[in-house]
C-alpha positions as CSV (number, residue, x, y, z in Angstrom):
1,M,51.3,72.5,78.3
2,P,51.4,74.3,81.7
3,Y,53.4,72.4,84.4
4,L,50.4,72.0,86.8
5,Y,51.6,68.6,88.0
6,Y,52.9,70.6,90.9
7,C,49.6,72.2,91.6
8,V,46.3,70.4,91.0
9,K,46.0,69.7,94.7
10,L,43.4,71.4,96.9
11,G,43.8,73.1,100.3
12,Y,41.8,75.5,102.4
13,S,42.3,79.2,103.1
14,K,40.7,81.5,105.5
15,C,42.4,84.5,103.9
16,T,40.7,87.3,102.1
17,M,40.2,86.0,98.5
18,G,41.9,89.1,97.0
19,E,45.2,88.7,98.9
20,T,48.4,87.9,97.1
21,A,50.7,85.0,97.9
22,A,53.2,87.3,99.6
23,G,50.7,88.1,102.3
24,L,49.6,84.5,103.0
25,A,50.7,82.1,105.7
26,R,53.3,79.6,104.5
27,E,52.3,76.7,106.8
28,P,50.7,73.6,105.4
29,L,46.9,73.2,106.0
30,A,45.0,70.1,107.2
31,L,41.3,69.8,106.1
32,T,38.2,67.8,106.7
33,P,36.3,66.5,103.6
34,D,33.7,69.2,104.0
35,E,36.3,71.9,104.3
36,K,37.9,70.7,101.0
37,L,34.6,70.9,99.3
38,D,33.8,74.3,100.7
39,F,37.1,75.6,99.4
40,F,36.4,74.2,96.0
41,L,33.1,76.1,96.1
42,D,35.1,79.2,97.0
43,G,37.3,78.7,94.0
44,L,34.2,78.5,91.8
45,Q,33.0,81.7,93.3
46,V,36.2,83.5,92.3
47,I,35.6,82.3,88.7
48,R,32.0,83.3,88.9
49,D,32.8,86.9,90.1
50,Q,35.1,87.7,87.2
51,P,34.8,91.4,86.0
52,D,32.8,92.6,83.0
53,G,34.7,92.3,79.8
54,Q,35.8,88.6,80.3
55,D,34.1,85.8,78.4
56,P,31.0,85.0,80.5
57,R,30.8,81.3,79.6
58,I,33.3,80.1,82.3
59,S,31.4,82.2,84.8
60,H,28.1,80.6,83.7
61,F,29.7,77.2,84.2
62,A,30.9,78.1,87.7
63,V,27.4,79.0,88.7
64,G,26.0,75.8,87.3
65,M,28.8,73.7,89.0
66,Q,28.1,75.3,92.3
67,T,24.4,74.5,91.9
68,A,25.2,70.9,91.0
69,V,27.5,70.4,94.0
70,K,24.9,71.8,96.4
71,S,22.1,69.6,94.9
72,R,20.3,67.4,97.4
73,R,20.7,64.5,95.1
74,G,24.4,64.4,96.1
75,E,26.0,62.7,93.1
76,V,28.3,65.6,92.3
77,R,29.2,66.4,95.9
78,A,30.1,62.7,96.6
79,A,32.1,62.5,93.4
80,M,34.0,65.7,93.9
81,Q,34.8,64.8,97.6
82,G,36.4,61.6,96.2
83,V,38.4,63.5,93.7
84,L,39.5,66.0,96.4
85,D,40.5,63.2,98.8
86,D,42.6,61.6,96.0
87,R,44.3,64.8,94.9
88,L,44.9,66.5,98.2
89,E,48.3,67.2,99.6
90,H,48.9,69.7,102.3
91,Q,49.6,73.2,100.9
92,D,50.0,76.6,102.3
93,E,47.3,79.2,101.7
94,G,48.7,80.8,98.6
95,D,49.2,77.6,96.7
96,A,45.9,76.2,97.9
97,L,44.0,79.2,96.6
98,R,45.7,78.8,93.2
99,S,44.8,75.1,93.2
100,A,41.1,75.7,94.0
101,I,40.6,78.1,91.1
102,Y,42.5,75.8,88.8
103,L,40.4,72.8,89.7
104,G,37.3,74.8,88.8
105,K,38.8,75.4,85.3
106,L,39.8,71.8,85.0
107,S,36.2,70.7,85.9
108,L,34.9,72.8,82.9
109,R,37.3,71.0,80.6
110,A,36.6,67.5,82.0
111,I,32.8,68.0,81.8
112,G,33.1,69.6,78.4
113,S,35.0,66.5,77.2
114,Q,32.1,64.2,78.3
115,L,29.5,66.5,76.7
116,W,31.5,66.4,73.4
117,L,31.7,62.6,73.5
118,A,28.0,62.4,74.1
119,R,27.1,65.3,71.7
120,D,24.1,63.4,70.3
121,Y,22.3,63.8,73.7
122,L,19.5,66.3,73.8
123,Y,21.0,69.0,75.9
124,P,21.1,72.7,75.0
125,Q,24.0,73.0,72.7
126,D,25.1,76.5,73.5
127,F,25.6,76.2,77.3
128,N,25.5,80.0,77.4
129,R,23.3,80.3,80.5
130,P,24.0,79.1,84.1
131,A,20.7,77.1,84.0
132,D,22.0,75.0,81.1
133,W,24.6,73.3,83.3
134,P,23.4,71.6,86.5
135,R,21.4,68.7,85.0
136,P,24.1,67.6,82.5
137,I,26.7,67.9,85.3
138,R,24.6,65.7,87.6
139,E,23.9,63.1,84.9
140,I,27.6,62.9,84.0
141,F,28.6,62.2,87.5
142,A,25.7,59.8,88.0
143,G,26.8,57.8,84.9
144,S,23.5,58.2,83.1
145,L,24.6,60.3,80.2
146,R,24.2,58.4,76.9
147,S,27.5,57.3,75.5
148,F,29.1,58.3,78.8
149,N,32.5,56.8,79.6
150,S,32.0,56.1,83.3
151,D,35.8,56.4,84.0
152,G,36.4,59.4,81.7
153,I,35.3,62.2,84.0
154,Y,37.5,60.9,86.8
155,V,40.5,60.5,84.5
156,D,40.2,64.1,83.3
157,L,39.7,65.5,86.9
158,R,42.9,63.8,87.9
159,R,44.9,65.2,85.0
160,D,48.1,67.0,86.0
161,L,48.0,69.3,83.0
162,T,45.8,71.6,81.0
163,S,46.6,72.5,77.4
164,N,47.6,75.7,75.8
165,I,45.9,77.9,73.1
166,G,47.5,78.7,69.8
167,A,46.3,82.3,69.8
168,R,48.5,83.1,72.8
169,M,51.5,83.1,70.4
170,K,50.5,86.6,69.4
171,G,52.4,88.0,72.4
172,P,55.7,86.3,71.7
173,I,55.5,87.3,68.0
174,L,55.0,90.9,69.0
175,A,58.0,90.6,71.3
176,A,60.1,89.0,68.6
177,A,59.2,91.9,66.3
178,A,60.1,94.5,68.9
179,Y,63.6,93.0,69.2
180,E,63.9,91.9,65.6
181,D,67.1,93.8,64.9
182,R,68.9,91.5,67.4
183,F,68.2,88.4,65.3
184,D,69.5,86.9,62.1
185,P,66.5,86.1,60.0
186,E,68.5,83.2,58.4
187,D,69.2,81.7,61.8
188,F,66.5,82.6,64.4
189,T,65.9,79.8,66.9
190,V,63.1,79.5,69.4
191,Y,62.3,77.3,72.4
192,D,58.8,77.0,73.7
193,L,59.0,75.6,77.2
194,G,55.8,73.8,78.2
195,C,54.4,73.9,74.6
196,S,51.5,71.5,75.1
197,Q,50.5,70.4,71.6
198,G,52.8,73.0,70.1
199,L,49.7,74.8,68.6
200,G,51.3,78.2,69.1
201,L,54.6,77.3,67.3
202,K,52.6,75.7,64.6
203,Q,50.5,78.8,64.1
204,W,53.7,80.9,64.0
205,T,55.4,78.6,61.6
206,A,52.4,78.1,59.3
207,R,51.0,81.6,59.3
208,G,50.3,81.6,55.6
209,L,48.1,78.5,55.9
210,Y,46.6,79.0,59.3
211,P,46.3,82.8,60.1
212,F,45.5,83.9,63.6
213,E,41.9,84.6,64.3
214,A,40.5,88.0,65.5
215,T,43.6,90.1,64.8
216,A,41.7,92.6,62.7
217,G,40.1,95.5,64.6
218,L,41.9,94.9,67.9
219,R,41.1,97.5,70.5
220,T,44.5,99.1,71.1
221,S,43.5,102.4,72.7
222,T,45.4,103.3,75.8
223,R,41.9,103.7,77.3
224,F,40.8,100.2,76.6
225,P,38.5,98.8,77.7
226,K,36.9,101.7,79.5
227,G,36.4,103.9,76.5
228,P,34.9,103.1,73.1
229,F,37.8,104.6,71.1
230,V,39.7,102.2,68.8
231,D,42.9,103.4,67.2
232,R,42.3,101.7,63.8
233,K,45.7,102.7,62.4
234,L,47.5,101.1,65.4
235,S,45.2,98.1,65.0
236,A,46.1,97.7,61.4
237,K,49.8,98.1,62.2
238,L,49.6,95.4,64.8
239,D,47.9,93.1,62.3
240,R,50.7,93.6,59.8
241,I,53.3,93.0,62.5
242,I,51.8,89.7,63.6
243,A,51.4,88.7,59.9
244,T,54.9,89.6,58.7
245,A,57.3,89.5,61.8
246,I,60.4,87.4,61.8
247,E,59.8,83.7,61.7
248,P,61.8,81.0,63.4
249,T,64.2,79.1,61.2
250,Q,64.2,76.4,63.8
251,C,61.9,76.0,66.8
252,N,61.7,73.3,69.5
253,G,58.6,72.7,71.5
254,I,59.4,71.2,74.9
255,D,56.9,69.4,77.2
256,I,56.6,66.5,79.5
257,V,53.8,65.1,77.3
258,R,54.2,63.9,73.8
259,P,52.2,66.1,71.3
260,D,51.6,63.2,68.9
261,D,49.6,61.2,71.4
262,F,46.0,61.0,70.3
263,G,44.6,61.3,73.9
264,N,46.7,64.4,74.4
265,M,45.5,65.9,71.2
266,L,41.9,65.3,72.1
267,W,42.5,66.9,75.5
268,A,44.1,69.9,73.8
269,F,41.0,70.2,71.6
270,I,38.7,70.3,74.6
271,C,40.9,72.8,76.4
272,S,41.0,75.1,73.3
273,H,37.2,75.4,73.1
274,Y,34.2,76.1,75.2
275,P,31.4,73.5,75.0
276,S,29.4,76.0,73.0
277,D,32.2,75.9,70.4
278,L,32.4,72.1,70.1
279,E,29.5,71.8,67.6
280,D,31.2,74.2,65.1
281,D,32.5,71.9,62.4
282,A,34.7,74.7,61.0
283,L,36.5,75.2,64.3
284,T,37.0,71.4,64.6
285,A,38.4,71.2,61.1
286,H,40.8,74.2,61.8
287,F,42.1,72.6,65.0
288,L,42.7,69.2,63.3
289,R,44.5,70.8,60.4
290,L,46.7,72.8,62.8
291,A,47.3,69.8,65.1
292,S,48.4,67.7,62.2
293,F,50.7,70.3,60.7
294,R,54.4,69.2,60.3
295,S,57.4,71.2,59.2
296,P,61.2,70.5,59.1
297,R,61.6,73.8,61.1
298,L,59.5,72.4,63.9
299,A,60.8,69.9,66.4
300,F,59.5,68.5,69.8
301,T,61.4,67.3,72.8
302,E,59.8,65.3,75.6
303,A,61.4,66.8,78.7
304,D,60.7,68.5,82.0
305,F,62.7,71.8,82.0
306,M,62.2,72.0,85.8
307,N,64.3,68.8,86.1
308,E,67.9,69.8,86.2
309,Q,69.2,66.6,84.6
310,Q,66.7,66.7,81.8
311,L,67.3,70.4,81.2
312,E,71.0,69.7,80.7
313,S,70.8,66.4,78.8
314,R,67.7,67.0,76.6
315,I,67.5,70.7,76.0
316,L,70.8,72.6,76.6
317,S,72.7,69.8,74.9
318,S,71.3,71.1,71.7
319,G,72.5,74.6,72.4
320,Q,70.9,77.8,73.5
321,A,68.2,79.6,71.5
322,D,67.7,83.2,70.5
323,M,64.3,83.3,72.2
324,A,62.6,81.2,74.9
325,I,58.9,81.3,75.5
326,M,56.8,80.3,78.6
327,S,53.1,80.7,77.9
328,T,50.7,80.2,80.7
329,V,53.2,77.8,82.4
330,V,54.3,79.5,85.6
331,Y,51.2,81.1,87.2
332,M,49.9,77.9,88.7
333,M,53.3,76.7,90.1
334,P,53.9,77.0,93.8
335,E,55.4,80.4,94.6
336,S,58.7,78.8,95.5
337,E,59.1,77.4,92.0
338,Q,58.1,80.4,90.0
339,A,61.5,82.2,90.0
340,V,63.2,78.9,89.4
341,A,61.2,78.4,86.2
342,I,62.2,81.8,84.9
343,E,65.8,81.2,85.8
344,R,65.7,77.9,83.8
345,A,64.3,79.8,80.8
346,V,67.0,82.4,81.0
347,R,69.6,79.6,80.8
348,C,68.0,78.5,77.6
349,V,68.9,81.7,75.6
350,K,72.0,83.1,74.2
351,K,73.6,86.4,75.3
352,G,71.5,89.0,73.5
353,G,68.5,86.8,73.4
354,I,65.1,87.3,75.1
355,V,62.8,85.3,77.3
356,V,59.1,85.9,76.7
357,V,56.6,85.2,79.5
358,N,52.9,85.1,78.7
359,E,51.0,84.9,82.0
360,F,48.3,86.0,84.4
361,A,50.7,88.3,86.2
362,K,51.5,92.0,86.8
363,P,54.7,94.1,87.4
364,N,55.9,94.2,91.0
365,P,59.4,95.5,91.8
366,D,59.3,93.7,95.1
367,M,59.1,90.2,93.5
368,P,61.8,88.2,91.7
369,Y,62.3,89.4,88.2
370,N,59.9,92.3,89.0
371,L,56.9,90.0,88.3
372,E,54.1,88.9,90.5
373,F,52.0,85.9,89.3
374,L,48.4,86.4,90.2
375,I,46.3,84.1,92.3
376,R,42.9,85.6,91.7
377,W,43.6,86.6,88.1
378,Y,39.9,87.1,87.3
379,D,40.0,90.4,89.3
380,E,42.2,92.0,86.7
381,L,40.5,94.0,83.9
382,L,43.4,93.1,81.6
383,P,44.5,89.9,83.3
384,Y,46.8,88.2,80.7
385,K,50.1,90.0,79.9
386,T,53.2,89.5,77.8
387,F,56.6,90.3,79.4
388,V,60.1,90.2,78.0
389,Y,63.4,89.5,79.9
390,D,66.3,91.0,77.9
391,T,69.6,89.3,78.6
392,L,71.4,92.6,77.8
393,Q,69.4,94.3,80.5
394,P,69.1,91.7,83.3
395,E,68.6,94.4,86.0
396,A,65.3,95.4,84.4
397,G,63.8,92.0,85.1
398,L,60.7,91.1,83.1
399,Q,59.3,94.2,81.3
400,L,55.7,94.6,80.2
401,V,55.1,94.5,76.5
402,A,51.4,94.1,76.1
403,E,48.2,93.5,78.1
404,W,45.4,91.3,76.8
405,S,41.7,91.3,77.4
406,N,41.7,87.6,78.3
407,G,43.8,84.5,78.0
408,R,42.6,84.0,74.4
409,C,44.3,87.2,73.4
410,T,41.3,88.7,71.5
411,A,42.1,92.3,72.2
412,V,45.4,94.0,73.2
413,K,46.7,97.2,74.9
414,P,50.4,97.4,73.8
415,N,52.8,99.1,76.3
416,L,53.9,102.1,74.2
417,K,56.2,103.1,77.1
418,H,58.4,100.1,76.4
419,A,61.2,101.5,74.3
420,N,61.2,98.7,71.7
421,V,57.5,98.4,71.5
422,G,57.0,102.2,71.2
423,K,59.6,102.4,68.4
424,L,58.0,99.4,66.6
425,L,54.6,101.1,66.7
426,G,55.9,104.5,65.8
427,A,55.1,106.0,69.2
428,A,58.6,106.4,70.8
């Protein structure tokens, strides 16, 4: 589960929305209630303006949420001002911009949770149009939704964490396959730092029972997504790699929240699906089977790897792993914490091991570990990327392995220029 307990705090920025954190003022900001709300609306606008090729459903929600906030009835505006007042701590411009966009995403999950709890209500079930959203949002905040838990929406909007998605483990599996000759298949250990419900580790460990969805026919052309060409041979090879790559003999999911807590499992279910998915009984059944999966190879540790004492006593005391994963954990941390998080992950692996970072990020030689975590990640055509830090090549920093069409990893452009990936895919 991403460590957003640092970051779900809202601030105000007069910067150009496309600027990176490196170019923003580092002074804390003080805001009026109206400025806080205006900045939240700006964050929704960033989500609304995502490029073609991304899933439009979150954009449709952003439009509907903007409409509901601006409604003359005022229920949503008043409620969100209360949430913003509660959550606000002074931040600089870069961290504030991250937080505003995150809060927009959190709102989708919090409202989706209430809609799912009241799924017998006569609302459009698909929520695939902006016009489907404003009335349900207003009624949720007004407390008039049938079966509505009047406290639930505010509990969810104050959550410090979102949850992760199992399909994101495709990137780490591809990375493990690219470095497979380093590892002993009889003794291959993996740490997943910020694992949420451990859905990714469970999908990797239980591949024969719960295969990844949408691996067949991945668009892997170097021209993706501008051109229609699909390299079907390369797609088939990637499918085989994901299905047959080395598996952990022991993996440890590490998070500050217990994965066996029912409330956390329910939140993970909401975060893993859009409202239009929640009526699909097959998806629900798949999630519940995966969430309940147990294996002697799979362990969980309740710990905060950003806490030095807990890192030493609860994680490193068990030894170092061959591979450490951070998946959608770092990008919403304050910039001052991002390099620290990577350094902690590096400490978790043996000499010769690798750290895999799945993030909304891009290569930047001027940033620590050659990686820049994006603020306005919706601007990127291929926003979600997989990077590898090789402990035998520390000077190379984090190297690009693959670029994904979205955070659900439905289509991939592997980096054939990476020596290990090119060799793995027969393109070196």
